[in-house]
LOPAGU-409574 format. One record per residue: residue number from 1; residue in three letters; z, x, y of N, C-alpha, C in turn. Coordinates in nm, 3 decimals. Atoms other than C-alpha are relative to their C-alpha. Layout:
BEGIN
> NUM | ALA | Z | X | Y | Z | X | Y | Z | X | Y
...
***
This chain:
BEGIN
> 1 | UNK | 0.000 | 0.081 | -0.118 | 0.000 | 0.000 | 0.000 | 0.000 | 0.087 | 0.127
> 2 | UNK | -0.002 | -0.090 | -0.115 | 0.089 | 0.282 | 0.245 | -0.133 | 0.073 | 0.016
> 3 | UNK | 0.127 | -0.072 | -0.002 | -0.222 | 0.469 | 0.150 | -0.112 | -0.091 | 0.052
> 4 | UNK | 0.101 | 0.096 | -0.046 | -0.437 | 0.160 | 0.206 | 0.018 | -0.027 | 0.149
> 5 | UNK | -0.028 | 0.023 | -0.142 | -0.267 | 0.098 | 0.541 | -0.047 | 0.120 | 0.083
> 6 | UNK | 0.042 | -0.123 | -0.069 | -0.329 | 0.461 | 0.642 | -0.152 | 0.006 | 0.011
> 7 | UNK | 0.147 | 0.001 | -0.003 | -0.696 | 0.432 | 0.546 | -0.052 | -0.104 | 0.099
> 8 | UNK | 0.040 | 0.106 | -0.092 | -0.723 | 0.108 | 0.740 | 0.019 | 0.045 | 0.145
> 9 | UNK | -0.026 | -0.050 | -0.136 | -0.565 | 0.266 | 1.050 | -0.101 | 0.107 | 0.038
> 10 | UNK | 0.097 | -0.107 | -0.026 | -0.791 | 0.569 | 1.022 | -0.138 | -0.060 | 0.025
> 11 | UNK | 0.131 | 0.064 | -0.017 | -1.099 | 0.349 | 0.983 | -0.006 | -0.074 | 0.133
> 12 | UNK | -0.002 | 0.071 | -0.128 | -0.993 | 0.139 | 1.282 | -0.011 | 0.098 | 0.117
> 13 | UNK | 0.008 | -0.102 | -0.106 | -0.942 | 0.453 | 1.497 | -0.140 | 0.057 | 0.008
> 14 | UNK | 0.139 | -0.050 | 0.002 | -1.281 | 0.587 | 1.388 | -0.094 | -0.103 | 0.060
> 15 | UNK | 0.083 | 0.107 | -0.052 | -1.437 | 0.250 | 1.468 | 0.009 | -0.006 | 0.153
> 16 | UNK | -0.018 | 0.002 | -0.146 | -1.288 | 0.249 | 1.820 | -0.068 | 0.120 | 0.065
> 17 | UNK | 0.065 | -0.121 | -0.053 | -1.410 | 0.604 | 1.873 | -0.152 | -0.017 | 0.001
> 18 | UNK | 0.144 | 0.024 | 0.006 | -1.760 | 0.506 | 1.763 | -0.044 | -0.099 | 0.107
> 19 | UNK | 0.033 | 0.097 | -0.104 | -1.756 | 0.207 | 1.998 | -0.004 | 0.070 | 0.136
> 20 | UNK | -0.004 | -0.073 | -0.128 | -1.658 | 0.436 | 2.288 | -0.123 | 0.091 | 0.013
> 21 | UNK | 0.118 | -0.087 | -0.005 | -1.936 | 0.682 | 2.200 | -0.126 | -0.083 | 0.021
> 22 | UNK | 0.117 | 0.087 | -0.015 | -2.187 | 0.398 | 2.169 | -0.011 | -0.050 | 0.143
> 23 | UNK | -0.001 | 0.049 | -0.138 | -2.085 | 0.258 | 2.508 | -0.047 | 0.110 | 0.095
> 24 | UNK | 0.042 | -0.112 | -0.085 | -2.123 | 0.602 | 2.668 | -0.149 | 0.026 | -0.015
> 25 | UNK | 0.143 | -0.022 | 0.022 | -2.465 | 0.641 | 2.509 | -0.084 | -0.109 | 0.066
> 26 | UNK | 0.073 | 0.110 | -0.063 | -2.576 | 0.297 | 2.631 | -0.004 | 0.019 | 0.151
> 27 | UNK | -0.004 | -0.026 | -0.144 | -2.463 | 0.383 | 2.983 | -0.097 | 0.114 | 0.035
> 28 | UNK | 0.091 | -0.113 | -0.024 | -2.650 | 0.715 | 2.960 | -0.146 | -0.043 | -0.007
> 29 | UNK | 0.138 | 0.048 | 0.014 | -2.966 | 0.542 | 2.843 | -0.037 | -0.086 | 0.121
> 30 | UNK | 0.028 | 0.084 | -0.118 | -2.938 | 0.289 | 3.125 | -0.027 | 0.085 | 0.122
> 31 | UNK | 0.023 | -0.091 | -0.112 | -2.910 | 0.571 | 3.377 | -0.135 | 0.068 | -0.012
> 32 | UNK | 0.131 | -0.063 | 0.021 | -3.211 | 0.741 | 3.222 | -0.113 | -0.099 | 0.029
> 33 | UNK | 0.103 | 0.100 | -0.027 | -3.410 | 0.416 | 3.240 | -0.022 | -0.013 | 0.149
> 34 | UNK | 0.012 | 0.011 | -0.146 | -3.336 | 0.391 | 3.610 | -0.072 | 0.123 | 0.054
> 35 | UNK | 0.062 | -0.124 | -0.048 | -3.435 | 0.754 | 3.663 | -0.148 | 0.005 | -0.038
> 36 | UNK | 0.138 | -0.003 | 0.047 | -3.751 | 0.725 | 3.455 | -0.084 | -0.105 | 0.072
> 37 | UNK | 0.073 | 0.107 | -0.069 | -3.847 | 0.398 | 3.624 | -0.045 | 0.046 | 0.137
> 38 | UNK | 0.036 | -0.050 | -0.132 | -3.860 | 0.593 | 3.950 | -0.127 | 0.084 | -0.001
> 39 | UNK | 0.122 | -0.080 | 0.009 | -4.157 | 0.796 | 3.824 | -0.119 | -0.095 | 0.004
> 40 | UNK | 0.117 | 0.085 | -0.016 | -4.474 | 0.629 | 3.945 | -0.122 | 0.081 | -0.043
> 41 | UNK | 0.111 | -0.075 | 0.058 | -4.755 | 0.761 | 3.723 | -0.127 | -0.020 | 0.082
> 42 | UNK | 0.120 | 0.026 | -0.079 | -5.027 | 0.591 | 3.929 | 0.005 | 0.076 | 0.132
> 43 | UNK | -0.015 | -0.075 | -0.125 | -4.890 | 0.746 | 4.248 | -0.023 | 0.149 | -0.024
> 44 | UNK | 0.020 | -0.140 | 0.035 | -4.883 | 1.085 | 4.078 | -0.148 | 0.030 | -0.021
> 45 | UNK | 0.144 | -0.019 | 0.022 | -5.246 | 1.045 | 3.968 | -0.075 | -0.003 | 0.134
> 46 | UNK | 0.065 | 0.010 | -0.130 | -5.348 | 0.940 | 4.321 | 0.022 | 0.129 | 0.080
> 47 | UNK | -0.029 | -0.125 | -0.071 | -5.177 | 1.249 | 4.465 | -0.085 | 0.115 | -0.055
> 48 | UNK | 0.084 | -0.104 | 0.060 | -5.362 | 1.474 | 4.219 | -0.144 | -0.015 | 0.047
> 49 | UNK | 0.138 | 0.024 | -0.045 | -5.694 | 1.312 | 4.311 | -0.015 | 0.038 | 0.147
> 50 | UNK | 0.004 | -0.032 | -0.143 | -5.615 | 1.349 | 4.683 | -0.004 | 0.152 | 0.020
> 51 | UNK | -0.003 | -0.146 | -0.015 | -5.534 | 1.718 | 4.643 | -0.129 | 0.065 | -0.051
> 52 | UNK | 0.128 | -0.054 | 0.048 | -5.847 | 1.782 | 4.440 | -0.109 | -0.019 | 0.106
> 53 | UNK | 0.097 | 0.026 | -0.106 | -6.050 | 1.620 | 4.718 | 0.020 | 0.099 | 0.115
> 54 | UNK | -0.029 | -0.097 | -0.107 | -5.875 | 1.841 | 4.975 | -0.049 | 0.140 | -0.040
> 55 | UNK | 0.046 | -0.131 | 0.046 | -5.952 | 2.149 | 4.764 | -0.152 | 0.008 | 0.006
> 56 | UNK | 0.145 | 0.002 | -0.008 | -6.315 | 2.044 | 4.740 | -0.050 | 0.015 | 0.142
> 57 | UNK | 0.038 | -0.010 | -0.141 | -6.330 | 2.012 | 5.117 | 0.020 | 0.142 | 0.053
> 58 | UNK | -0.027 | -0.136 | -0.046 | -6.196 | 2.365 | 5.155 | -0.100 | 0.103 | -0.054
> 59 | UNK | 0.093 | -0.095 | 0.062 | -6.466 | 2.527 | 4.940 | -0.097 | 0.063 | 0.099
> 60 | UNK | 0.091 | -0.066 | -0.094 | -6.708 | 2.583 | 5.231 | 0.067 | 0.109 | 0.084
> 61 | UNK | -0.072 | -0.099 | -0.078 | -6.437 | 2.787 | 5.403 | 0.043 | 0.120 | -0.085
> 62 | UNK | -0.043 | -0.106 | 0.092 | -6.416 | 3.034 | 5.114 | 0.005 | 0.136 | 0.067
> 63 | UNK | -0.001 | -0.130 | -0.066 | -6.495 | 3.326 | 5.342 | 0.119 | 0.018 | 0.092
> 64 | UNK | -0.112 | -0.009 | -0.093 | -6.192 | 3.248 | 5.560 | 0.135 | 0.013 | -0.068
> 65 | UNK | -0.126 | -0.013 | 0.072 | -5.926 | 3.320 | 5.298 | 0.071 | 0.126 | 0.049
> 66 | UNK | -0.077 | -0.114 | -0.049 | -5.655 | 3.543 | 5.438 | 0.124 | 0.021 | -0.084
> 67 | UNK | -0.123 | -0.031 | 0.072 | -5.329 | 3.695 | 5.323 | 0.095 | -0.120 | 0.000
> 68 | UNK | -0.088 | 0.116 | -0.008 | -5.143 | 3.385 | 5.442 | -0.039 | -0.106 | -0.103
> 69 | UNK | 0.047 | 0.096 | 0.100 | -5.361 | 3.166 | 5.217 | 0.042 | 0.043 | -0.140
> 70 | UNK | -0.037 | -0.052 | 0.131 | -5.295 | 3.389 | 4.920 | 0.151 | -0.016 | -0.021
> 71 | UNK | -0.145 | 0.014 | 0.010 | -4.920 | 3.389 | 4.993 | 0.038 | -0.147 | -0.020
> 72 | UNK | -0.028 | 0.143 | 0.016 | -4.921 | 3.009 | 5.027 | -0.032 | -0.045 | -0.142
> 73 | UNK | 0.036 | 0.032 | 0.139 | -5.097 | 2.983 | 4.692 | 0.106 | 0.050 | -0.097
> 74 | UNK | -0.105 | -0.055 | 0.086 | -4.836 | 3.206 | 4.534 | 0.126 | -0.085 | 0.009
> 75 | UNK | -0.118 | 0.085 | -0.017 | -4.559 | 2.991 | 4.680 | -0.018 | -0.133 | -0.071
> 76 | UNK | 0.027 | 0.127 | 0.067 | -4.725 | 2.677 | 4.549 | 0.015 | 0.016 | -0.151
> 77 | UNK | -0.016 | -0.025 | 0.143 | -4.741 | 2.830 | 4.201 | 0.148 | 0.006 | -0.035
> 78 | UNK | -0.144 | -0.005 | 0.024 | -4.369 | 2.906 | 4.226 | 0.064 | -0.137 | 0.001
> 79 | UNK | -0.055 | 0.136 | -0.007 | -4.291 | 2.550 | 4.332 | -0.040 | -0.081 | -0.123
> 80 | UNK | 0.046 | 0.073 | 0.119 | -4.501 | 2.410 | 4.047 | 0.076 | 0.045 | -0.125
> 81 | UNK | -0.077 | -0.049 | 0.115 | -4.321 | 2.633 | 3.798 | 0.141 | -0.056 | 0.001
> 82 | UNK | -0.135 | 0.057 | -0.011 | -3.983 | 2.515 | 3.928 | -0.002 | -0.148 | -0.038
> 83 | UNK | 0.012 | 0.142 | 0.035 | -4.098 | 2.153 | 3.901 | -0.020 | -0.016 | -0.150
> 84 | UNK | 0.022 | 0.005 | 0.145 | -4.217 | 2.220 | 3.548 | 0.130 | 0.025 | -0.075
> 85 | UNK | -0.129 | -0.026 | 0.065 | -3.879 | 2.368 | 3.455 | 0.090 | -0.123 | 0.009
> 86 | UNK | -0.079 | 0.121 | -0.016 | -3.710 | 2.057 | 3.596 | -0.044 | -0.108 | -0.098
> 87 | UNK | 0.053 | 0.101 | 0.092 | -3.937 | 1.832 | 3.394 | 0.035 | 0.035 | -0.145
> 88 | UNK | -0.038 | -0.043 | 0.135 | -3.871 | 2.039 | 3.081 | 0.147 | -0.030 | -0.026
> 89 | UNK | -0.143 | 0.030 | 0.014 | -3.495 | 2.002 | 3.141 | 0.022 | -0.151 | -0.019
> 90 | UNK | -0.013 | 0.145 | 0.014 | -3.531 | 1.625 | 3.188 | -0.047 | -0.046 | -0.137
> 91 | UNK | 0.051 | 0.034 | 0.132 | -3.735 | 1.607 | 2.870 | 0.104 | 0.032 | -0.107
> 92 | UNK | -0.102 | -0.038 | 0.098 | -3.466 | 1.792 | 2.678 | 0.117 | -0.099 | 0.003
> 93 | UNK | -0.107 | 0.099 | -0.011 | -3.200 | 1.553 | 2.812 | -0.041 | -0.132 | -0.062
> 94 | UNK | 0.049 | 0.127 | 0.054 | -3.412 | 1.252 | 2.724 | -0.006 | 0.006 | -0.153
> 95 | UNK | 0.005 | -0.013 | 0.147 | -3.464 | 1.384 | 2.370 | 0.140 | -0.009 | -0.059
> 96 | UNK | -0.138 | 0.007 | 0.048 | -3.088 | 1.430 | 2.330 | 0.050 | -0.143 | -0.001
> 97 | UNK | -0.043 | 0.140 | -0.007 | -3.022 | 1.074 | 2.442 | -0.071 | -0.083 | -0.105
> 98 | UNK | 0.077 | 0.074 | 0.100 | -3.295 | 0.947 | 2.214 | 0.059 | 0.021 | -0.139
> 99 | UNK | -0.059 | -0.026 | 0.131 | -3.132 | 1.114 | 1.914 | 0.129 | -0.080 | -0.018
> 100 | UNK | -0.125 | 0.074 | 0.011 | -2.803 | 0.940 | 1.994 | -0.025 | -0.150 | -0.011
> 101 | UNK | 0.018 | 0.144 | -0.007 | -2.940 | 0.594 | 2.065 | -0.118 | -0.047 | -0.085
> 102 | UNK | 0.116 | 0.034 | 0.081 | -3.288 | 0.580 | 1.914 | -0.072 | -0.126 | 0.045
> 103 | UNK | 0.065 | 0.122 | -0.049 | -3.425 | 0.298 | 2.136 | -0.150 | 0.018 | 0.016
> 104 | UNK | 0.147 | -0.003 | -0.011 | -3.796 | 0.215 | 2.136 | -0.044 | 0.018 | 0.145
> 105 | UNK | 0.036 | -0.012 | -0.142 | -3.806 | 0.184 | 2.516 | 0.016 | 0.145 | 0.045
> 106 | UNK | -0.024 | -0.139 | -0.038 | -3.659 | 0.531 | 2.555 | -0.109 | 0.089 | -0.060
> 107 | UNK | 0.107 | -0.080 | 0.062 | -3.914 | 0.673 | 2.309 | -0.130 | -0.014 | 0.078
> 108 | UNK | 0.122 | 0.024 | -0.077 | -4.195 | 0.513 | 2.509 | 0.005 | 0.076 | 0.132
> 109 | UNK | -0.016 | -0.073 | -0.127 | -4.061 | 0.654 | 2.836 | -0.007 | 0.149 | -0.023
> 110 | UNK | 0.005 | -0.142 | 0.033 | -4.017 | 0.992 | 2.672 | -0.144 | 0.045 | -0.021
> 111 | UNK | 0.142 | -0.033 | 0.020 | -4.382 | 0.987 | 2.566 | -0.071 | 0.010 | 0.135
> 112 | UNK | 0.060 | -0.004 | -0.133 | -4.480 | 0.908 | 2.925 | 0.040 | 0.128 | 0.074
> 113 | UNK | -0.047 | -0.123 | -0.064 | -4.265 | 1.195 | 3.054 | -0.069 | 0.120 | -0.060
> 114 | UNK | 0.071 | -0.109 | 0.066 | -4.424 | 1.423 | 2.796 | -0.142 | 0.015 | 0.054
> 115 | UNK | 0.134 | -0.004 | -0.055 | -4.766 | 1.328 | 2.929 | 0.001 | 0.055 | 0.142
> 116 | UNK | -0.011 | -0.051 | -0.138 | -4.654 | 1.394 | 3.287 | 0.022 | 0.151 | -0.003
> 117 | UNK | -0.027 | -0.144 | 0.012 | -4.522 | 1.734 | 3.181 | -0.128 | 0.074 | -0.039
> 118 | UNK | 0.125 | -0.064 | 0.040 | -4.848 | 1.817 | 3.008 | -0.098 | 0.008 | 0.117
> 119 | UNK | 0.088 | -0.002 | -0.117 | -5.041 | 1.718 | 3.320 | 0.049 | 0.104 | 0.102
> 120 | UNK | -0.055 | -0.099 | -0.093 | -4.807 | 1.933 | 3.530 | -0.032 | 0.141 | -0.049
> 121 | UNK | 0.034 | -0.132 | 0.055 | -4.862 | 2.228 | 3.295 | -0.148 | 0.029 | 0.020
> 122 | UNK | 0.143 | -0.018 | -0.020 | -5.237 | 2.172 | 3.312 | -0.030 | 0.032 | 0.146
> 123 | UNK | 0.020 | -0.024 | -0.144 | -5.220 | 2.157 | 3.691 | 0.048 | 0.140 | 0.037
> 124 | UNK | -0.049 | -0.136 | -0.027 | -5.015 | 2.477 | 3.697 | -0.105 | 0.103 | -0.043
> 125 | UNK | 0.104 | -0.093 | 0.046 | -5.282 | 2.652 | 3.491 | -0.120 | -0.003 | 0.095
> 126 | UNK | 0.112 | 0.010 | -0.094 | -5.551 | 2.518 | 3.726 | 0.030 | 0.072 | 0.130
> 127 | UNK | -0.038 | -0.066 | -0.125 | -5.361 | 2.640 | 4.030 | 0.000 | 0.151 | -0.017
> 128 | UNK | -0.001 | -0.144 | 0.025 | -5.310 | 2.983 | 3.874 | -0.142 | 0.055 | -0.005
> 129 | UNK | 0.140 | -0.044 | 0.008 | -5.681 | 3.010 | 3.793 | -0.063 | -0.002 | 0.138
> 130 | UNK | 0.054 | 0.010 | -0.136 | -5.773 | 2.891 | 4.141 | 0.055 | 0.111 | 0.088
> 131 | UNK | -0.064 | -0.106 | -0.080 | -5.526 | 3.132 | 4.300 | -0.065 | 0.135 | -0.031
> 132 | UNK | 0.060 | -0.128 | 0.039 | -5.669 | 3.423 | 4.102 | -0.145 | 0.008 | 0.049
> 133 | UNK | 0.138 | 0.001 | -0.049 | -6.024 | 3.319 | 4.195 | -0.005 | 0.028 | 0.150
> 134 | UNK | -0.004 | -0.024 | -0.144 | -5.937 | 3.307 | 4.565 | 0.038 | 0.145 | 0.029
> 135 | UNK | -0.043 | -0.139 | -0.021 | -5.760 | 3.642 | 4.540 | -0.116 | 0.096 | -0.029
> 136 | UNK | 0.114 | -0.085 | 0.035 | -6.060 | 3.798 | 4.369 | -0.110 | -0.011 | 0.106
> 137 | UNK | 0.101 | 0.021 | -0.102 | -6.295 | 3.644 | 4.624 | 0.037 | 0.073 | 0.127
> 138 | UNK | -0.046 | -0.069 | -0.120 | -6.088 | 3.776 | 4.909 | -0.015 | 0.152 | -0.016
> 139 | UNK | 0.011 | -0.145 | 0.027 | -6.074 | 4.121 | 4.751 | -0.146 | 0.043 | 0.008
> 140 | UNK | 0.140 | -0.035 | 0.001 | -6.449 | 4.119 | 4.699 | -0.062 | -0.007 | 0.140
> 141 | UNK | 0.054 | 0.017 | -0.134 | -6.525 | 3.993 | 5.049 | 0.054 | 0.105 | 0.099
> 142 | UNK | -0.059 | -0.097 | -0.092 | -6.295 | 4.245 | 5.216 | -0.046 | 0.143 | -0.028
> 143 | UNK | 0.049 | -0.135 | 0.033 | -6.463 | 4.546 | 5.051 | -0.101 | 0.049 | 0.098
***
C-alpha cells in the first residue's frame, strides 16, 4: 500500500512537471508564431526586386566605381552575413521548439523561414560575386 501510494505520488509529481513544461512550450510556440507572423515574404520579395532594378540602373555608371563604392559593398556584405547569422540562430531556436511541441503550423513556418534563409544565402553569394566583379572592374579600369 505504501509503495503504491509512493508510486502514485511520484506519478502525480511527474505529471504536474510535464504539464508545466507543456505550458512553457505552448507559450514559446505562441511567441514564435507572433515573431514569424511579422515576416512578410511578399514584402521581402518586393524589396529584392526593387534592389535588383536599382542595380540594373547603376550598370551604365560602371566606370564611376570608386573606393567608397567598394567599401560600401564590403559593408553590405558584412551586414548580409550578420543578418544570415541571425536567421540561422532563429532557425535553430525554431527547430528546438518544434522538437518539443511538434505542431504542424510551426513546421510550416519553419519551412518558410528555411526558404527565406536560403534566399538570403543566395543573395549573399550574388552580392559577393557582384562585389568582386566591381572590384575587378575598378582595378582593371584604374590601370
